PyMOL Python script that loads the backbone (N, CA, C, O; Angstrom):
from pymol import cmd

cmd.read_pdbstr("""\
ATOM      1  N   MET A   1      82.192 -79.969  -9.929  1.00  0.00           N
ATOM      2  CA  MET A   1      81.287 -80.546 -10.082  1.00  0.00           C
ATOM      3  C   MET A   1      81.702 -82.119 -11.104  1.00  0.00           C
ATOM      4  O   MET A   1      81.854 -81.997 -12.319  1.00  0.00           O
ATOM      5  N   SER A   2      81.813 -83.224 -10.563  1.00  0.00           N
ATOM      6  CA  SER A   2      82.137 -84.600 -11.026  1.00  0.00           C
ATOM      7  C   SER A   2      81.125 -84.885 -12.710  1.00  0.00           C
ATOM      8  O   SER A   2      80.143 -84.229 -13.060  1.00  0.00           O
ATOM      9  N   ARG A   3      81.562 -85.663 -13.224  1.00  0.00           N
ATOM     10  CA  ARG A   3      80.903 -85.763 -14.532  1.00  0.00           C
ATOM     11  C   ARG A   3      80.133 -86.662 -13.561  1.00  0.00           C
ATOM     12  O   ARG A   3      78.977 -86.249 -13.475  1.00  0.00           O
ATOM     13  N   LEU A   4      80.420 -88.091 -12.550  1.00  0.00           N
ATOM     14  CA  LEU A   4      79.624 -89.191 -12.420  1.00  0.00           C
ATOM     15  C   LEU A   4      78.087 -88.289 -12.032  1.00  0.00           C
ATOM     16  O   LEU A   4      77.020 -88.653 -12.526  1.00  0.00           O
ATOM     17  N   TYR A   5      78.212 -86.787 -10.849  1.00  0.00           N
ATOM     18  CA  TYR A   5      77.393 -86.464 -10.563  1.00  0.00           C
ATOM     19  C   TYR A   5      76.179 -85.641 -11.638  1.00  0.00           C
ATOM     20  O   TYR A   5      74.996 -85.313 -11.554  1.00  0.00           O
ATOM     21  N   VAL A   6      77.144 -85.564 -12.525  1.00  0.00           N
ATOM     22  CA  VAL A   6      76.469 -85.260 -13.708  1.00  0.00           C
ATOM     23  C   VAL A   6      75.872 -85.999 -14.136  1.00  0.00           C
ATOM     24  O   VAL A   6      74.647 -86.029 -14.023  1.00  0.00           O
ATOM     25  N   LEU A   7      76.703 -87.002 -14.894  1.00  0.00           N
ATOM     26  CA  LEU A   7      75.934 -88.030 -15.283  1.00  0.00           C
ATOM     27  C   LEU A   7      74.222 -89.013 -14.651  1.00  0.00           C
ATOM     28  O   LEU A   7      73.230 -89.419 -15.257  1.00  0.00           O
ATOM     29  N   LEU A   8      74.642 -89.040 -13.209  1.00  0.00           N
ATOM     30  CA  LEU A   8      73.287 -89.132 -12.160  1.00  0.00           C
ATOM     31  C   LEU A   8      72.140 -88.520 -12.165  1.00  0.00           C
ATOM     32  O   LEU A   8      71.022 -88.983 -12.391  1.00  0.00           O
ATOM     33  N   GLY A   9      72.610 -86.968 -11.788  1.00  0.00           N
ATOM     34  CA  GLY A   9      71.585 -86.238 -12.289  1.00  0.00           C
ATOM     35  C   GLY A   9      70.646 -86.299 -13.646  1.00  0.00           C
ATOM     36  O   GLY A   9      69.416 -86.356 -13.633  1.00  0.00           O
ATOM     37  N   LYS A  10      71.465 -86.276 -14.791  1.00  0.00           N
ATOM     38  CA  LYS A  10      70.730 -86.415 -15.760  1.00  0.00           C
ATOM     39  C   LYS A  10      69.977 -87.690 -15.708  1.00  0.00           C
ATOM     40  O   LYS A  10      68.746 -87.722 -15.723  1.00  0.00           O
ATOM     41  N   GLN A  11      70.640 -88.612 -15.655  1.00  0.00           N
ATOM     42  CA  GLN A  11      69.367 -89.790 -15.285  1.00  0.00           C
ATOM     43  C   GLN A  11      68.428 -89.854 -14.671  1.00  0.00           C
ATOM     44  O   GLN A  11      67.444 -90.515 -15.004  1.00  0.00           O
ATOM     45  N   ILE A  12      68.547 -89.020 -13.396  1.00  0.00           N
ATOM     46  CA  ILE A  12      67.469 -88.987 -12.841  1.00  0.00           C
ATOM     47  C   ILE A  12      66.625 -88.489 -12.803  1.00  0.00           C
ATOM     48  O   ILE A  12      65.716 -88.860 -12.060  1.00  0.00           O
ATOM     49  N   ALA A  13      66.519 -87.363 -13.624  1.00  0.00           N
ATOM     50  CA  ALA A  13      65.499 -86.310 -14.316  1.00  0.00           C
ATOM     51  C   ALA A  13      65.158 -86.810 -15.340  1.00  0.00           C
ATOM     52  O   ALA A  13      63.946 -86.730 -15.541  1.00  0.00           O
ATOM     53  N   HIS A  14      65.940 -87.486 -16.365  1.00  0.00           N
ATOM     54  CA  HIS A  14      65.397 -88.676 -17.666  1.00  0.00           C
ATOM     55  C   HIS A  14      64.245 -89.393 -16.409  1.00  0.00           C
ATOM     56  O   HIS A  14      63.089 -89.042 -16.172  1.00  0.00           O
ATOM     57  N   PHE A  15      64.691 -89.991 -16.057  1.00  0.00           N
ATOM     58  CA  PHE A  15      63.586 -91.054 -15.318  1.00  0.00           C
ATOM     59  C   PHE A  15      61.744 -90.668 -14.352  1.00  0.00           C
ATOM     60  O   PHE A  15      60.583 -91.075 -14.314  1.00  0.00           O
ATOM     61  N   ARG A  16      62.711 -89.569 -13.717  1.00  0.00           N
ATOM     62  CA  ARG A  16      61.693 -88.617 -13.563  1.00  0.00           C
ATOM     63  C   ARG A  16      60.234 -88.353 -14.506  1.00  0.00           C
ATOM     64  O   ARG A  16      59.030 -88.567 -14.362  1.00  0.00           O
ATOM     65  N   ARG A  17      61.144 -87.755 -15.547  1.00  0.00           N
ATOM     66  CA  ARG A  17      60.228 -87.029 -16.612  1.00  0.00           C
ATOM     67  C   ARG A  17      59.068 -88.330 -17.345  1.00  0.00           C
ATOM     68  O   ARG A  17      57.885 -88.236 -17.674  1.00  0.00           O
ATOM     69  N   GLN A  18      60.004 -89.458 -17.396  1.00  0.00           N
ATOM     70  CA  GLN A  18      59.639 -90.389 -17.791  1.00  0.00           C
ATOM     71  C   GLN A  18      58.263 -91.356 -17.074  1.00  0.00           C
ATOM     72  O   GLN A  18      57.323 -91.866 -17.683  1.00  0.00           O
ATOM     73  N   ALA A  19      58.504 -91.373 -15.833  1.00  0.00           N
ATOM     74  CA  ALA A  19      57.642 -91.445 -15.159  1.00  0.00           C
ATOM     75  C   ALA A  19      55.970 -90.406 -14.836  1.00  0.00           C
ATOM     76  O   ALA A  19      54.919 -90.492 -14.201  1.00  0.00           O
ATOM     77  N   GLY A  20      56.597 -89.602 -15.653  1.00  0.00           N
ATOM     78  CA  GLY A  20      55.093 -88.650 -15.512  1.00  0.00           C
ATOM     79  C   GLY A  20      55.655 -87.499 -14.021  1.00  0.00           C
ATOM     80  O   GLY A  20      54.782 -86.813 -13.490  1.00  0.00           O
ATOM     81  N   LEU A  21      56.916 -87.430 -13.568  1.00  0.00           N
ATOM     82  CA  LEU A  21      56.528 -86.645 -12.000  1.00  0.00           C
ATOM     83  C   LEU A  21      57.741 -85.488 -11.990  1.00  0.00           C
ATOM     84  O   LEU A  21      58.838 -85.487 -12.549  1.00  0.00           O
ATOM     85  N   THR A  22      57.095 -84.514 -11.128  1.00  0.00           N
ATOM     86  CA  THR A  22      57.591 -83.098 -11.613  1.00  0.00           C
ATOM     87  C   THR A  22      59.096 -83.188 -10.347  1.00  0.00           C
ATOM     88  O   THR A  22      59.271 -84.154  -9.604  1.00  0.00           O
ATOM     89  N   GLN A  23      59.958 -82.015 -10.387  1.00  0.00           N
ATOM     90  CA  GLN A  23      60.541 -82.366  -9.020  1.00  0.00           C
ATOM     91  C   GLN A  23      59.722 -82.172  -7.435  1.00  0.00           C
ATOM     92  O   GLN A  23      60.040 -82.810  -6.432  1.00  0.00           O
ATOM     93  N   GLU A  24      58.968 -81.471  -7.480  1.00  0.00           N
ATOM     94  CA  GLU A  24      57.743 -81.478  -6.246  1.00  0.00           C
ATOM     95  C   GLU A  24      57.699 -82.905  -5.925  1.00  0.00           C
ATOM     96  O   GLU A  24      58.147 -83.479  -4.932  1.00  0.00           O
ATOM     97  N   GLN A  25      56.846 -83.553  -7.326  1.00  0.00           N
ATOM     98  CA  GLN A  25      55.962 -85.239  -6.817  1.00  0.00           C
ATOM     99  C   GLN A  25      57.489 -86.113  -6.519  1.00  0.00           C
ATOM    100  O   GLN A  25      57.546 -86.737  -5.459  1.00  0.00           O
ATOM    101  N   LEU A  26      58.423 -86.142  -7.235  1.00  0.00           N
ATOM    102  CA  LEU A  26      59.329 -86.472  -6.606  1.00  0.00           C
ATOM    103  C   LEU A  26      60.125 -86.497  -5.287  1.00  0.00           C
ATOM    104  O   LEU A  26      60.770 -87.465  -4.883  1.00  0.00           O
ATOM    105  N   ALA A  27      60.001 -85.363  -4.697  1.00  0.00           N
ATOM    106  CA  ALA A  27      60.594 -84.764  -3.319  1.00  0.00           C
ATOM    107  C   ALA A  27      59.378 -85.334  -2.804  1.00  0.00           C
ATOM    108  O   ALA A  27      59.531 -86.553  -2.727  1.00  0.00           O
ATOM    109  N   GLU A  28      58.108 -84.936  -2.374  1.00  0.00           N
ATOM    110  CA  GLU A  28      57.149 -85.307  -1.604  1.00  0.00           C
ATOM    111  C   GLU A  28      57.472 -87.036  -1.600  1.00  0.00           C
ATOM    112  O   GLU A  28      57.892 -87.534  -0.556  1.00  0.00           O
ATOM    113  N   LYS A  29      57.268 -87.840  -2.734  1.00  0.00           N
ATOM    114  CA  LYS A  29      57.463 -88.991  -2.489  1.00  0.00           C
ATOM    115  C   LYS A  29      58.488 -90.197  -2.063  1.00  0.00           C
ATOM    116  O   LYS A  29      58.380 -91.411  -1.894  1.00  0.00           O
ATOM    117  N   THR A  30      59.906 -88.890  -1.950  1.00  0.00           N
ATOM    118  CA  THR A  30      61.281 -89.227  -1.229  1.00  0.00           C
ATOM    119  C   THR A  30      60.762 -89.108   0.194  1.00  0.00           C
ATOM    120  O   THR A  30      60.700 -90.073   0.956  1.00  0.00           O
ATOM    121  N   SER A  31      60.372 -87.805   0.530  1.00  0.00           N
ATOM    122  CA  SER A  31      60.609 -87.114   1.763  1.00  0.00           C
ATOM    123  C   SER A  31      61.871 -86.175   1.857  1.00  0.00           C
ATOM    124  O   SER A  31      62.357 -85.610   2.837  1.00  0.00           O
ATOM    125  N   TYR A  32      62.275 -86.186   0.441  1.00  0.00           N
ATOM    126  CA  TYR A  32      63.241 -85.082   0.712  1.00  0.00           C
ATOM    127  C   TYR A  32      62.739 -83.735  -0.062  1.00  0.00           C
ATOM    128  O   TYR A  32      61.643 -83.673  -0.618  1.00  0.00           O
ATOM    129  N   SER A  33      63.523 -82.845  -0.032  1.00  0.00           N
ATOM    130  CA  SER A  33      63.520 -81.327  -0.610  1.00  0.00           C
ATOM    131  C   SER A  33      63.205 -81.283  -2.027  1.00  0.00           C
ATOM    132  O   SER A  33      63.443 -82.135  -2.884  1.00  0.00           O
ATOM    133  N   VAL A  34      62.606 -80.101  -2.144  1.00  0.00           N
ATOM    134  CA  VAL A  34      63.080 -80.138  -3.559  1.00  0.00           C
ATOM    135  C   VAL A  34      63.683 -79.347  -4.018  1.00  0.00           C
ATOM    136  O   VAL A  34      63.705 -79.037  -5.209  1.00  0.00           O
ATOM    137  N   ASP A  35      64.597 -78.639  -2.678  1.00  0.00           N
ATOM    138  CA  ASP A  35      65.844 -78.185  -3.341  1.00  0.00           C
ATOM    139  C   ASP A  35      67.256 -79.093  -3.347  1.00  0.00           C
ATOM    140  O   ASP A  35      68.274 -78.675  -3.899  1.00  0.00           O
ATOM    141  N   PHE A  36      67.191 -80.323  -2.696  1.00  0.00           N
ATOM    142  CA  PHE A  36      67.613 -81.824  -2.895  1.00  0.00           C
ATOM    143  C   PHE A  36      67.914 -81.889  -3.988  1.00  0.00           C
ATOM    144  O   PHE A  36      68.929 -81.617  -4.629  1.00  0.00           O
ATOM    145  N   ILE A  37      66.182 -82.594  -4.376  1.00  0.00           N
ATOM    146  CA  ILE A  37      66.348 -82.808  -5.818  1.00  0.00           C
ATOM    147  C   ILE A  37      66.947 -82.356  -7.181  1.00  0.00           C
ATOM    148  O   ILE A  37      67.412 -83.050  -8.086  1.00  0.00           O
ATOM    149  N   GLY A  38      66.774 -80.626  -7.058  1.00  0.00           N
ATOM    150  CA  GLY A  38      67.070 -79.989  -8.418  1.00  0.00           C
ATOM    151  C   GLY A  38      68.865 -80.123  -8.121  1.00  0.00           C
ATOM    152  O   GLY A  38      69.594 -80.374  -9.080  1.00  0.00           O
ATOM    153  N   LEU A  39      69.369 -79.959  -6.925  1.00  0.00           N
ATOM    154  CA  LEU A  39      70.419 -80.292  -6.407  1.00  0.00           C
ATOM    155  C   LEU A  39      71.189 -81.376  -7.537  1.00  0.00           C
ATOM    156  O   LEU A  39      71.889 -81.367  -8.549  1.00  0.00           O
ATOM    157  N   VAL A  40      70.619 -82.150  -6.727  1.00  0.00           N
ATOM    158  CA  VAL A  40      71.164 -83.569  -7.535  1.00  0.00           C
ATOM    159  C   VAL A  40      70.888 -83.622  -8.865  1.00  0.00           C
ATOM    160  O   VAL A  40      71.818 -83.935  -9.609  1.00  0.00           O
ATOM    161  N   GLU A  41      69.457 -83.308  -9.490  1.00  0.00           N
ATOM    162  CA  GLU A  41      69.369 -82.574 -11.102  1.00  0.00           C
ATOM    163  C   GLU A  41      70.422 -82.481 -11.586  1.00  0.00           C
ATOM    164  O   GLU A  41      70.699 -83.247 -12.510  1.00  0.00           O
ATOM    165  N   ARG A  42      71.361 -81.528 -11.141  1.00  0.00           N
ATOM    166  CA  ARG A  42      71.914 -80.509 -11.801  1.00  0.00           C
ATOM    167  C   ARG A  42      73.361 -80.941 -11.907  1.00  0.00           C
ATOM    168  O   ARG A  42      74.150 -80.563 -12.773  1.00  0.00           O
ATOM    169  N   GLY A  43      73.711 -82.129 -10.506  1.00  0.00           N
ATOM    170  CA  GLY A  43      74.691 -82.917 -11.120  1.00  0.00           C
ATOM    171  C   GLY A  43      76.114 -81.919 -10.001  1.00  0.00           C
ATOM    172  O   GLY A  43      77.329 -81.940 -10.199  1.00  0.00           O
ATOM    173  N   ILE A  44      75.243 -81.052  -8.734  1.00  0.00           N
ATOM    174  CA  ILE A  44      76.039 -80.168  -7.740  1.00  0.00           C
ATOM    175  C   ILE A  44      76.151 -81.169  -6.456  1.00  0.00           C
ATOM    176  O   ILE A  44      77.145 -81.289  -5.739  1.00  0.00           O
ATOM    177  N   ASN A  45      74.773 -81.937  -6.314  1.00  0.00           N
ATOM    178  CA  ASN A  45      74.982 -82.701  -5.375  1.00  0.00           C
ATOM    179  C   ASN A  45      74.710 -83.997  -5.941  1.00  0.00           C
ATOM    180  O   ASN A  45      74.189 -84.332  -7.004  1.00  0.00           O
ATOM    181  N   ALA A  46      75.414 -84.950  -4.518  1.00  0.00           N
ATOM    182  CA  ALA A  46      74.655 -86.717  -4.941  1.00  0.00           C
ATOM    183  C   ALA A  46      74.195 -87.179  -3.154  1.00  0.00           C
ATOM    184  O   ALA A  46      74.505 -86.796  -2.026  1.00  0.00           O
ATOM    185  N   PRO A  47      73.404 -88.083  -3.693  1.00  0.00           N
ATOM    186  CA  PRO A  47      72.446 -88.822  -2.667  1.00  0.00           C
ATOM    187  C   PRO A  47      73.511 -89.872  -1.823  1.00  0.00           C
ATOM    188  O   PRO A  47      74.554 -90.374  -2.239  1.00  0.00           O
ATOM    189  N   THR A  48      73.002 -89.983  -0.781  1.00  0.00           N
ATOM    190  CA  THR A  48      73.884 -91.195  -0.218  1.00  0.00           C
ATOM    191  C   THR A  48      73.132 -92.251  -0.834  1.00  0.00           C
ATOM    192  O   THR A  48      72.029 -92.018  -1.329  1.00  0.00           O
ATOM    193  N   VAL A  49      73.705 -93.524  -0.842  1.00  0.00           N
ATOM    194  CA  VAL A  49      73.387 -95.116  -1.486  1.00  0.00           C
ATOM    195  C   VAL A  49      71.649 -94.951  -0.764  1.00  0.00           C
ATOM    196  O   VAL A  49      70.633 -95.018  -1.456  1.00  0.00           O
ATOM    197  N   ALA A  50      71.660 -94.785   0.368  1.00  0.00           N
ATOM    198  CA  ALA A  50      69.957 -95.254   0.761  1.00  0.00           C
ATOM    199  C   ALA A  50      69.268 -94.126  -0.084  1.00  0.00           C
ATOM    200  O   ALA A  50      68.235 -94.250  -0.741  1.00  0.00           O
ATOM    201  N   ARG A  51      70.043 -92.996   0.062  1.00  0.00           N
ATOM    202  CA  ARG A  51      68.443 -92.114  -0.739  1.00  0.00           C
ATOM    203  C   ARG A  51      68.503 -92.429  -2.274  1.00  0.00           C
ATOM    204  O   ARG A  51      67.442 -92.663  -2.853  1.00  0.00           O
ATOM    205  N   LEU A  52      69.889 -92.450  -3.078  1.00  0.00           N
ATOM    206  CA  LEU A  52      69.466 -93.288  -4.035  1.00  0.00           C
ATOM    207  C   LEU A  52      68.444 -94.456  -4.623  1.00  0.00           C
ATOM    208  O   LEU A  52      67.688 -94.433  -5.595  1.00  0.00           O
ATOM    209  N   GLN A  53      68.753 -95.584  -3.552  1.00  0.00           N
ATOM    210  CA  GLN A  53      67.709 -96.701  -3.620  1.00  0.00           C
ATOM    211  C   GLN A  53      66.126 -95.825  -3.813  1.00  0.00           C
ATOM    212  O   GLN A  53      65.382 -95.837  -4.793  1.00  0.00           O
ATOM    213  N   ASP A  54      65.912 -94.892  -2.127  1.00  0.00           N
ATOM    214  CA  ASP A  54      64.555 -94.581  -2.623  1.00  0.00           C
ATOM    215  C   ASP A  54      64.303 -93.504  -3.724  1.00  0.00           C
ATOM    216  O   ASP A  54      63.114 -93.345  -3.999  1.00  0.00           O
ATOM    217  N   ILE A  55      65.219 -92.718  -4.421  1.00  0.00           N
ATOM    218  CA  ILE A  55      64.831 -92.595  -5.211  1.00  0.00           C
ATOM    219  C   ILE A  55      64.917 -93.286  -6.909  1.00  0.00           C
ATOM    220  O   ILE A  55      64.815 -92.636  -7.949  1.00  0.00           O
ATOM    221  N   ALA A  56      65.075 -94.370  -6.812  1.00  0.00           N
ATOM    222  CA  ALA A  56      65.489 -95.476  -7.346  1.00  0.00           C
ATOM    223  C   ALA A  56      63.926 -96.420  -7.339  1.00  0.00           C
ATOM    224  O   ALA A  56      63.258 -96.702  -8.334  1.00  0.00           O
ATOM    225  N   ASP A  57      63.673 -96.720  -6.130  1.00  0.00           N
ATOM    226  CA  ASP A  57      61.903 -96.978  -5.877  1.00  0.00           C
ATOM    227  C   ASP A  57      60.917 -95.858  -6.292  1.00  0.00           C
ATOM    228  O   ASP A  57      59.824 -96.398  -6.462  1.00  0.00           O
ATOM    229  N   VAL A  58      60.865 -94.977  -6.448  1.00  0.00           N
ATOM    230  CA  VAL A  58      60.430 -94.113  -6.566  1.00  0.00           C
ATOM    231  C   VAL A  58      59.776 -93.742  -8.254  1.00  0.00           C
ATOM    232  O   VAL A  58      58.770 -93.319  -8.823  1.00  0.00           O
ATOM    233  N   LEU A  59      61.025 -94.199  -8.485  1.00  0.00           N
ATOM    234  CA  LEU A  59      61.425 -94.200 -10.250  1.00  0.00           C
ATOM    235  C   LEU A  59      60.665 -95.313 -10.579  1.00  0.00           C
ATOM    236  O   LEU A  59      59.633 -95.051 -11.196  1.00  0.00           O
ATOM    237  N   GLY A  60      60.886 -96.489 -10.341  1.00  0.00           N
ATOM    238  CA  GLY A  60      60.376 -97.323 -10.960  1.00  0.00           C
ATOM    239  C   GLY A  60      61.392 -98.202 -11.498  1.00  0.00           C
ATOM    240  O   GLY A  60      61.121 -99.021 -12.376  1.00  0.00           O
ATOM    241  N   VAL A  61      63.134 -97.998 -10.762  1.00  0.00           N
ATOM    242  CA  VAL A  61      63.998 -98.340 -11.930  1.00  0.00           C
ATOM    243  C   VAL A  61      64.724 -99.114 -10.905  1.00  0.00           C
ATOM    244  O   VAL A  61      64.357 -99.200  -9.733  1.00  0.00           O
ATOM    245  N   GLU A  62      65.809 -99.692 -11.420  1.00  0.00           N
ATOM    246  CA  GLU A  62      66.696-100.258 -10.643  1.00  0.00           C
ATOM    247  C   GLU A  62      68.100 -99.481 -10.429  1.00  0.00           C
ATOM    248  O   GLU A  62      68.676 -99.277 -11.497  1.00  0.00           O
ATOM    249  N   VAL A  63      68.767 -99.008  -9.298  1.00  0.00           N
ATOM    250  CA  VAL A  63      69.645 -98.254  -8.876  1.00  0.00           C
ATOM    251  C   VAL A  63      70.907 -98.302 -10.116  1.00  0.00           C
ATOM    252  O   VAL A  63      71.410 -97.334 -10.687  1.00  0.00           O
ATOM    253  N   TRP A  64      71.171 -99.564 -10.279  1.00  0.00           N
ATOM    254  CA  TRP A  64      72.030 -99.669 -11.706  1.00  0.00           C
ATOM    255  C   TRP A  64      71.776 -98.965 -12.991  1.00  0.00           C
ATOM    256  O   TRP A  64      72.658 -98.582 -13.760  1.00  0.00           O
ATOM    257  N   GLN A  65      70.480 -98.827 -13.159  1.00  0.00           N
ATOM    258  CA  GLN A  65      70.129 -97.903 -14.484  1.00  0.00           C
ATOM    259  C   GLN A  65      70.101 -96.254 -14.196  1.00  0.00           C
ATOM    260  O   GLN A  65      69.650 -95.417 -14.978  1.00  0.00           O
ATOM    261  N   LEU A  66      70.532 -96.063 -13.240  1.00  0.00           N
ATOM    262  CA  LEU A  66      70.404 -94.458 -12.857  1.00  0.00           C
ATOM    263  C   LEU A  66      72.422 -93.945 -13.342  1.00  0.00           C
ATOM    264  O   LEU A  66      72.952 -92.836 -13.278  1.00  0.00           O
ATOM    265  N   PHE A  67      73.010 -95.270 -13.774  1.00  0.00           N
ATOM    266  CA  PHE A  67      74.492 -94.964 -14.204  1.00  0.00           C
ATOM    267  C   PHE A  67      74.515 -94.916 -15.394  1.00  0.00           C
ATOM    268  O   PHE A  67      75.364 -94.180 -15.897  1.00  0.00           O
ATOM    269  N   LYS A  68      73.743 -95.559 -16.142  1.00  0.00           N
ATOM    270  CA  LYS A  68      73.901 -95.881 -17.625  1.00  0.00           C
ATOM    271  C   LYS A  68      73.719 -95.016 -18.358  1.00  0.00           C
ATOM    272  O   LYS A  68      72.525 -95.092 -18.649  1.00  0.00           O
ATOM    273  N   PRO A  69      74.199 -94.123 -18.919  1.00  0.00           N
ATOM    274  CA  PRO A  69      73.629 -92.799 -19.969  1.00  0.00           C
ATOM    275  C   PRO A  69      72.517 -93.870 -20.882  1.00  0.00           C
ATOM    276  O   PRO A  69      72.561 -95.021 -21.316  1.00  0.00           O
ATOM    277  N   VAL A  70      71.353 -92.528 -20.870  1.00  0.00           N
ATOM    278  CA  VAL A  70      70.459 -93.417 -21.827  1.00  0.00           C
ATOM    279  C   VAL A  70      70.969 -93.463 -23.258  1.00  0.00           C
ATOM    280  O   VAL A  70      71.882 -92.814 -23.768  1.00  0.00           O
ATOM    281  N   GLY A  71      69.912 -94.675 -23.957  1.00  0.00           N
ATOM    282  CA  GLY A  71      70.405 -94.857 -25.148  1.00  0.00           C
ATOM    283  C   GLY A  71      71.588 -95.574 -25.389  1.00  0.00           C
ATOM    284  O   GLY A  71      72.073 -95.549 -26.521  1.00  0.00           O
ATOM    285  N   VAL A  72      72.231 -96.343 -24.295  1.00  0.00           N
ATOM    286  CA  VAL A  72      73.212 -96.919 -24.637  1.00  0.00           C
ATOM    287  C   VAL A  72      72.901 -98.698 -24.298  1.00  0.00           C
ATOM    288  O   VAL A  72      72.571 -99.158 -23.205  1.00  0.00           O
ATOM    289  N   ARG A  73      73.106 -99.418 -25.487  1.00  0.00           N
ATOM    290  CA  ARG A  73      72.105-100.579 -24.844  1.00  0.00           C
ATOM    291  C   ARG A  73      73.055-101.977 -24.263  1.00  0.00           C
ATOM    292  O   ARG A  73      74.176-102.366 -24.594  1.00  0.00           O
ATOM    293  N   GLU A  74      72.468-102.293 -23.671  1.00  0.00           N
ATOM    294  CA  GLU A  74      73.342-103.576 -23.121  1.00  0.00           C
ATOM    295  C   GLU A  74      73.742-104.737 -23.765  1.00  0.00           C
ATOM    296  O   GLU A  74      72.935-105.161 -24.592  1.00  0.00           O
ATOM    297  N   SER A  75      74.690-105.320 -23.625  1.00  0.00           N
ATOM    298  CA  SER A  75      75.684-106.063 -24.923  1.00  0.00           C
ATOM    299  C   SER A  75      74.889-107.226 -24.468  1.00  0.00           C
ATOM    300  O   SER A  75      74.076-107.229 -23.544  1.00  0.00           O
ATOM    301  N   VAL A  76      75.266-108.323 -25.319  1.00  0.00           N
ATOM    302  CA  VAL A  76      74.997-109.699 -24.719  1.00  0.00           C
ATOM    303  C   VAL A  76      75.924-110.777 -25.235  1.00  0.00           C
ATOM    304  O   VAL A  76      76.285-111.031 -26.385  1.00  0.00           O
ATOM    305  N   GLY A  77      76.233-111.387 -23.982  1.00  0.00           N
ATOM    306  CA  GLY A  77      77.633-111.675 -24.411  1.00  0.00           C
ATOM    307  C   GLY A  77      77.391-113.464 -24.997  1.00  0.00           C
ATOM    308  O   GLY A  77      76.347-114.112 -24.922  1.00  0.00           O
ATOM    309  N   ALA A  78      78.544-113.853 -25.488  1.00  0.00           N
ATOM    310  CA  ALA A  78      78.490-114.601 -26.753  1.00  0.00           C
ATOM    311  C   ALA A  78      78.106-115.724 -26.367  1.00  0.00           C
ATOM    312  O   ALA A  78      77.839-116.629 -27.157  1.00  0.00           O
ATOM    313  N   GLY A  79      78.002-115.860 -24.771  1.00  0.00           N
ATOM    314  CA  GLY A  79      77.617-117.611 -24.520  1.00  0.00           C
ATOM    315  C   GLY A  79      75.970-117.184 -23.801  1.00  0.00           C
ATOM    316  O   GLY A  79      75.467-118.003 -23.031  1.00  0.00           O
ATOM    317  N   THR A  80      75.318-116.049 -24.077  1.00  0.00           N
ATOM    318  CA  THR A  80      74.247-116.041 -24.087  1.00  0.00           C
ATOM    319  C   THR A  80      73.395-116.265 -25.830  1.00  0.00           C
ATOM    320  O   THR A  80      72.886-117.259 -26.348  1.00  0.00           O
ATOM    321  N   ARG A  81      73.516-115.261 -26.174  1.00  0.00           N
ATOM    322  CA  ARG A  81      74.219-116.175 -27.749  1.00  0.00           C
ATOM    323  C   ARG A  81      73.537-117.359 -28.052  1.00  0.00           C
ATOM    324  O   ARG A  81      72.370-117.660 -28.302  1.00  0.00           O
ATOM    325  N   ARG A  82      74.962-118.133 -27.923  1.00  0.00           N
ATOM    326  CA  ARG A  82      75.061-119.251 -28.507  1.00  0.00           C
ATOM    327  C   ARG A  82      73.815-120.109 -27.494  1.00  0.00           C
ATOM    328  O   ARG A  82      73.445-121.076 -28.159  1.00  0.00           O
ATOM    329  N   LYS A  83      73.363-120.084 -26.672  1.00  0.00           N
ATOM    330  CA  LYS A  83      72.351-120.179 -25.945  1.00  0.00           C
ATOM    331  C   LYS A  83      71.020-120.215 -26.434  1.00  0.00           C
ATOM    332  O   LYS A  83      70.241-121.166 -26.379  1.00  0.00           O
ATOM    333  N   ALA A  84      70.843-119.145 -26.892  1.00  0.00           N
ATOM    334  CA  ALA A  84      69.918-118.780 -27.833  1.00  0.00           C
ATOM    335  C   ALA A  84      69.841-119.870 -28.854  1.00  0.00           C
ATOM    336  O   ALA A  84      69.052-120.814 -28.876  1.00  0.00           O
ATOM    337  N   LYS A  85      70.412-119.695 -29.357  1.00  0.00           N
ATOM    338  CA  LYS A  85      70.747-120.219 -31.294  1.00  0.00           C
ATOM    339  C   LYS A  85      70.276-121.927 -30.853  1.00  0.00           C
ATOM    340  O   LYS A  85      69.556-122.772 -31.383  1.00  0.00           O
ATOM    341  N   GLU A  86      71.147-121.872 -29.553  1.00  0.00           N
ATOM    342  CA  GLU A  86      70.482-123.428 -28.986  1.00  0.00           C
ATOM    343  C   GLU A  86      69.654-124.436 -29.154  1.00  0.00           C
ATOM    344  O   GLU A  86      69.778-125.520 -29.723  1.00  0.00           O
ATOM    345  N   LYS A  87      68.507-123.765 -28.393  1.00  0.00           N
ATOM    346  CA  LYS A  87      67.133-123.865 -27.863  1.00  0.00           C
ATOM    347  C   LYS A  87      66.597-123.321 -29.444  1.00  0.00           C
ATOM    348  O   LYS A  87      66.179-122.230 -29.055  1.00  0.00           O
ATOM    349  N   ARG A  88      66.380-123.312 -30.600  1.00  0.00           N
ATOM    350  CA  ARG A  88      66.257-123.017 -32.044  1.00  0.00           C
ATOM    351  C   ARG A  88      66.034-124.399 -32.613  1.00  0.00           C
ATOM    352  O   ARG A  88      65.884-124.551 -33.825  1.00  0.00           O
TER     353      ARG A  88
END
""", "prot")
cmd.dss("prot")
cmd.show_as("cartoon", "prot")
cmd.util.cbc("prot")
cmd.orient("prot")
């Protein structure tokens, strides 16, 4: 089992619960089997890029968000901070 698959599965499960969906509902909305969704969420299987996009679309997130651990904040670059400061 790959650590990346496990992270991806946890993220999909997190966003699925946040969207108020069961595995069955996510499976129905993506036209994938409940077994497939379960294997992905447990980190045993990984979806293709096309399937990953379908899952992200149903969950209302960008694909890249599925690879970012929950609770990790985005860093703001120094250039962005400087521009914000200049606008004040």
